[in-house]
N, C-alpha and C positions, 0 to 999 in steps of 0.2 A: 795461532797466527799464521800467515803466509810468509814464506821466505824466498829470495831469489833462487831460482833454479827449480822451485816446485812445479811438479808437472800438472796436466789438465786434470788427472785423476786426482791429485791432492786437493784441487780447487774443489771439486765436485763433492769429496769426503767432507771438506771444511763445511760447505754449504749445506750438506745433510745433517751436520751436527747443529747447525745454527737454526735450521728448520726444525729440529726435534726440540730444542731448547724453547723455540718460540710456541711450538705446540703445547709445552708444558706449562709455559705462563699463561697462554690463553685458557687453559683448563681451570686456572685458578680464579677466574672471572664468569659471571653469567652474562652474556651479551644478548640483548634483545634483538629480534630480526627487523624490527621496525621503532621509529619513534613513537611513544605512546605515554599513557598514565597508568601507574601502578595501582590496580584496584584492589588488590589482596596479596598477601605474602603468607603461604601456608606451610612453608618448610623455614627453619632457622639453622643456625651454626650448630653442628653437633647431631642433626636428625639425618637418619637413613632415608634415603630417596632412592625409590626402584624406578626402573624405566618406564615411561609413559605416565608417571604421576605428575599431577599439579603440583608446582611449587610457587611460582609466581604468576599471579593473572594480570595481564595488561591488556589495554585497549587503546587505539586511536581515535579519541572521542571527535576528532574533526573529520573523520570518513566514517559515517555510520550508515547502516543498510537496514532493511527491512525485508523480510521473506513473506512473501502473501501466497496464500492457496487459491488459485482461482479454478472455478468450475469449468468442466470441460466444455459447458454450452458457450462460455465467453472467451476462453483462451485463444481462439482463432482471431478475436479483435485486438489482442495485446501483442505490441510491437516494441521492441528495442527502441528507446529515445522518447517515448512517450511521456508526457507529464504525469505527475501523480501528486495527490495531495495525502497526507497522513495524520492522523490524530491518535493519542495514546489516551487509555482510560485513566492511567495515572496521572497525567497532565493534560486535562480535559481543555483547557483554555489556550493550548498552543498547536497551531497549525503548522506542519512542517512540509517542505515541498522537496520534490527529487525527480529522478529520471529512472525509467525502466532500463535496467541493464542487461538483463537476460531473462530468457523464458525458457525452463527445462522442458524439452519435448516428451520426456518420459514421465507419464502421470503415476499416481499412487492412489490407492483406495482409502478415503477418510470418511468414516461414518456410513459406509456403503456407496459414497459418491467418489468418481474419479475427479482428482484435483491435480493441478499443475503448479509448481513452485515458480514464481515471479520474483526476482531480486529488484529491489528498489533502491538506489543509492542516494541518501539525503544529502540535501543542502546543508552546508555547515551554519551552525547557529551559536550565538554567543551569550552568555550569562543565563543559560536555561539548563536546569538539571533535567536530564533524560535517563530515566532509569532503564539500563539495558536488560532486555528479555521481557519487557513488559508487553502486553496485548496491544496490538495496533490496529486501527481501522483504516482502510486503504480504499482510495477513489482514484483511478486511473481514468486519464482523459483519452478515449480512443476515437474521438471525432471533434470538429469544432461545434461549439454551442449553436443551436438555432432557436430562433422565436417561436414560441407556441403560444396558442390560447387556451386559457384555463378559465373555468367557472367555478363557483361554489357547489359544493357537492349537493347542497340542500335544493339548488335549482333544477337539478335533473329530476325529469319526470320519465315513466317508463310504462309502456302499455304494449298491446299485440303488434304494433307496428315498428316498435323499437324505442330508443332512447330520444328524449326531446327537451327544449326548454321553452318557455314562454318570454319572448322579447317584445318590448315596447316599440312600437314603430307607427309613426303618424298618429300617435295617440290611441292605438289600439293595441291589444295583446295578441301577438301572433306566434303560431306554433313554428318552431324551427328545429328539424331533426339533426341531432348530432350523434357521434360515436365517441364514447367515453375512453380513455387511455390511462395512463400513469396518474396515480393520486399523489399529490404533493401537499401535506399537512390538510387544510380544510378545501383545498381545490383539486379539480380533476381536469387534466388536460383532454381537450376535445377537438374533434374535427366537424365539419359541417357548414352549412350556409349562415355563419355566425360572423359579424364584423367586431373588430376590437373597438371598445368604448360603448357598446350598446347596453341598454339597461335591462337588466332581467326581472322577470316577476317570479316570487317565490310564492307557490300554492300550497295552502295549509292541506296537510294530509290527515285523515281520520285515523282514529287509534289503532285501527285493525289493519292499517296499511304497513307492508314490509319494505324497507327502503330498497330500492334496486340495486343490484351489482353493476357499478358503471363500466365494468368490462364485459359485459354480457349484452347481446342485443336480443331483443323480443321480450316476451314475458319472463 
């Protein structure tokens, strides 16, 4: 304790003793660096623990994130702040949402292809079991959705002039040239002189006919 007449050096020495005692007390407890949930306890009283060895595994279940590997052909379109949807193979009926928080500018070779790590912070969900470390499927919204015209794949024909469909106009079947694009289920996105709502005619093909590639033009 300090007494009347003690000098400033006595005060400093006394504070140093207090700090040393507090440091000793602090070493008697393990204090987590953040609030979270204890996932596993790998060390118990009496165990010898080495530096860097995992003793207690904790996680903040209210702030989860996903790391996605994006191909070099797509990474230029990915920006911080874009919305994303995430599904997990382990919980297939749950769709998670989140935002892109970072894009690592340094790529790495994965399976012979250059990939870039994109971190997506997930929005908090309640009463849903989310297994950490599970495989995730990520869809990043890089632009606003645009209306497109799609037709059944079976309606598309192909000859030397390219792809086309038969549309019913004024009671007659009229050839309409189209260019096929992305396939979505049994439909293919097309461009050309075709209007929404038009009725298409599906022409039967003989057994020797090979279905056309909707991404290719010509024969």
